[in-house]
C-alpha positions in Angstrom: 29.7 -3.4 -24.6 31.0 -3.2 -21.0 31.9 0.5 -21.4 28.1 1.2 -21.5 27.3 -0.6 -18.2 27.8 2.5 -16.0 25.5 4.5 -18.2 22.8 1.8 -18.3 22.9 1.7 -14.4 22.6 5.4 -14.2 19.7 5.5 -16.7 17.9 2.8 -14.8 18.4 4.6 -11.5 17.1 7.9 -12.9 14.1 6.3 -14.5 13.2 4.3 -11.3 13.6 7.4 -9.1 11.4 9.4 -11.4 8.6 6.9 -10.9 8.7 7.1 -7.2 9.4 10.8 -6.8 6.5 11.8 -9.0 4.1 9.4 -7.2 5.1 10.8 -3.9 4.9 14.4 -5.0 1.4 13.7 -6.5 0.3 12.4 -3.1 1.3 15.6 -1.4 -1.2 17.5 -3.5 -4.0 15.3 -2.5 -3.3 14.1 1.1 -7.0 14.1 2.1 -8.1 12.1 -1.0 -5.3 9.7 -0.6 -6.1 9.2 3.1 -9.7 8.2 2.1 -8.4 5.9 -0.6 -6.1 4.1 1.9 -8.9 3.8 4.4 -11.2 2.4 1.8 -8.7 -0.4 1.2 -8.6 -1.2 4.9 -5.3 0.6 5.7 -5.2 3.3 8.3 -5.2 6.7 6.7 -2.3 8.1 8.9 0.0 5.8 6.9 -0.1 8.3 4.0 2.8 10.3 5.6 5.2 7.4 5.8 4.1 6.4 2.3 5.0 9.8 1.0 8.3 9.9 2.8 9.2 6.4 1.5 8.3 7.4 -2.1 10.0 10.8 -2.1 13.1 10.0 0.0 13.4 6.5 -1.4 13.3 8.0 -4.9 15.9 10.6 -4.1 18.1 8.0 -2.5 18.0 5.8 -5.6 18.7 8.9 -7.8 21.8 9.9 -5.9 22.9 6.3 -5.4 22.7 6.2 -1.6 22.1 2.7 -0.2 20.6 1.7 -3.5 20.1 -2.0 -2.9 18.5 -1.5 0.4 16.2 1.3 -0.7 15.3 -0.6 -3.9 14.3 -3.7 -1.8 12.1 -1.5 0.5 10.5 0.2 -2.6 10.0 -3.2 -4.2 8.3 -4.6 -1.0 6.2 -1.4 -0.9 5.2 -1.8 -4.5 4.1 -5.5 -4.0 2.1 -4.7 -0.9 0.3 -1.7 -2.4 -0.3 -3.7 -5.6 -2.0 -6.5 -3.7 -4.0 -4.2 -1.5 -5.2 -1.6 -3.9 -4.7 -2.8 -7.4 -5.6 -6.5 -7.4 -9.2 -7.2 -8.4 -9.7 -10.9 -8.8 -13.3 -10.4 -10.1 -12.0 -8.2 -12.9 -10.2 -10.6 -15.3 
């Protein structure tokens, strides 16, 4: 079973990177809308540019294996913060 471990890690990196690269790429096509959406959540709209950079460059870094643990922690923190700010609706249980 240990001979499959490198392939499992590679598959996990590819799947994780696809998630963030596609999210960043989709934000590029709708920057104005995403800025308004961020502002409606109380976040300055100018932060759309670092968000896109983090998602695209972080996804690419995960894909190629560059600083994987550090980038993964940064993307995890980003995911938690964005989940709490934009996707948590306590009234909708």
